[in-house]
C-alpha positions in Angstrom: 107.6 215.0 -35.6 107.8 214.1 -32.0 110.7 212.2 -30.7 110.9 210.2 -27.4 112.5 211.9 -24.5 115.3 209.2 -24.6 116.6 211.0 -27.8 117.1 214.1 -26.2 119.1 212.1 -23.6 121.2 210.5 -26.2 122.0 213.8 -27.9 123.1 215.5 -24.9 125.2 212.6 -23.6 126.8 212.2 -27.1 127.5 216.1 -27.2 129.0 216.2 -23.6 131.3 213.3 -24.4 132.2 215.0 -27.7 133.6 217.8 -25.3 135.9 215.4 -23.8 139.4 214.3 -24.4 139.3 211.2 -26.6 140.6 209.0 -24.2 138.3 210.1 -21.3 135.3 207.8 -20.5 132.3 208.5 -18.2 129.9 206.0 -16.7 126.4 205.6 -16.9 125.7 206.7 -13.3 127.8 209.9 -13.6 126.0 211.0 -17.0 122.5 210.2 -15.4 123.4 212.3 -12.4 124.9 215.1 -14.8 121.7 215.2 -16.6 119.2 214.3 -13.8 117.7 211.2 -15.5 117.1 207.8 -14.5 120.4 205.7 -14.9 118.6 202.3 -15.7 116.9 204.1 -18.8 119.9 206.1 -19.8 121.9 202.7 -19.9 119.3 201.4 -22.5 120.0 204.5 -24.7 123.9 204.2 -24.4 123.9 200.7 -25.3 121.8 201.6 -28.4 124.6 204.2 -29.0 127.3 201.6 -28.6 125.4 199.4 -31.2 125.0 202.2 -33.4 128.8 202.9 -33.6 128.2 206.1 -32.1 129.8 205.4 -28.8 132.4 202.7 -27.4 132.0 201.2 -24.0 134.6 199.6 -21.7 134.1 197.8 -18.5 136.1 197.7 -15.4 137.0 200.4 -12.6 137.8 202.9 -15.3 135.4 201.8 -17.6 132.5 204.1 -19.3 131.6 205.4 -22.6 133.6 207.6 -25.2 132.9 208.5 -28.7 133.5 205.6 -31.0 134.9 207.9 -33.7 136.0 211.6 -33.8 133.2 214.1 -33.4 133.7 215.6 -36.6 132.6 212.1 -38.2 129.6 211.7 -35.9 126.2 213.3 -36.9 123.0 214.3 -35.1 121.2 211.8 -37.4 123.8 209.0 -36.4 122.5 209.5 -32.8 119.0 209.6 -33.6 119.2 206.6 -35.8 121.2 204.8 -33.1 118.3 205.1 -30.8 115.2 205.6 -32.6 115.9 203.8 -36.0 115.8 205.1 -39.5 112.1 204.3 -40.2 110.2 207.0 -41.9 107.6 207.9 -39.2 104.7 208.3 -41.6 103.0 205.2 -43.0 100.2 205.8 -45.8 97.6 203.3 -45.5 95.8 204.3 -48.5 92.8 205.7 -46.7 91.8 207.4 -50.2 90.5 203.9 -51.4 88.2 203.5 -48.3 84.7 204.6 -47.1 82.1 206.3 -49.1 84.7 208.6 -50.7 86.8 205.8 -52.2 88.5 206.4 -55.3 88.7 203.7 -58.0 92.0 201.6 -58.3 93.0 203.5 -61.5 93.1 206.8 -59.7 95.4 205.0 -57.2 98.4 203.8 -59.0 100.8 206.6 -58.0 101.4 207.3 -54.2 99.2 209.9 -52.8 100.5 213.5 -52.8 100.3 213.5 -49.1 102.4 210.5 -48.8 105.2 211.9 -51.2 104.9 215.1 -49.2 105.5 213.5 -45.9 108.5 211.5 -47.4 110.0 214.5 -48.6 109.8 216.2 -45.5 111.3 213.3 -43.6 114.3 213.2 -46.1 114.8 217.1 -45.7 114.6 216.4 -41.9 117.2 213.5 -42.1 119.4 215.6 -44.4 119.3 218.5 -42.0 120.3 216.2 -39.2 123.1 214.7 -41.3 124.8 217.9 -41.8 125.4 218.9 -38.2 128.3 216.6 -36.7 128.9 216.7 -32.9 132.0 218.8 -33.6 129.8 221.4 -35.2 127.7 221.3 -31.9 130.4 221.5 -29.5 131.8 224.5 -31.8 128.8 226.5 -30.9 129.0 226.2 -27.2 129.9 229.3 -25.3 133.4 229.5 -24.3 134.3 227.4 -21.2 131.6 225.3 -21.4 133.6 222.3 -22.8 136.0 222.7 -19.8 133.1 222.8 -17.4 131.8 219.6 -19.0 135.0 218.1 -18.8 135.4 219.0 -15.1 132.1 217.8 -14.1 132.2 214.5 -15.9 135.8 213.2 -15.3 137.1 215.5 -12.4 140.0 216.7 -14.6 140.9 220.2 -14.7 140.5 222.1 -18.3 
């Protein structure tokens, strides 16, 4: 499965915000500079994360983004679905019923084994991502990384 580059941006931004204090907010420009990505494109992904309930956004001089709920209650799947949707990427077009090798209709009453296999793989992938929270991700970071992230993104001392 290939995800767009913007999925990586969204995951890293959410994981970085999970390293901050709940009251800390970080603006689009600062996140874009932190990761070296274009701010206008990142802004679109952050807006998706707000609409998806992953982030909360505030406006004004001290505005920015923060997690919408505790990191332990936001999964990697929540982030991916907020920016990429939940649709199964595999679409069976029933080509087994086309061309010279077309099967008769009575042999195609059940979904094809390939469509079933791909659906099961997609579900396994979703289950795997749903099992990992942002708190789990932060918990695997090397000591000192959350303090460094907080210092770089907010200017606050750890």
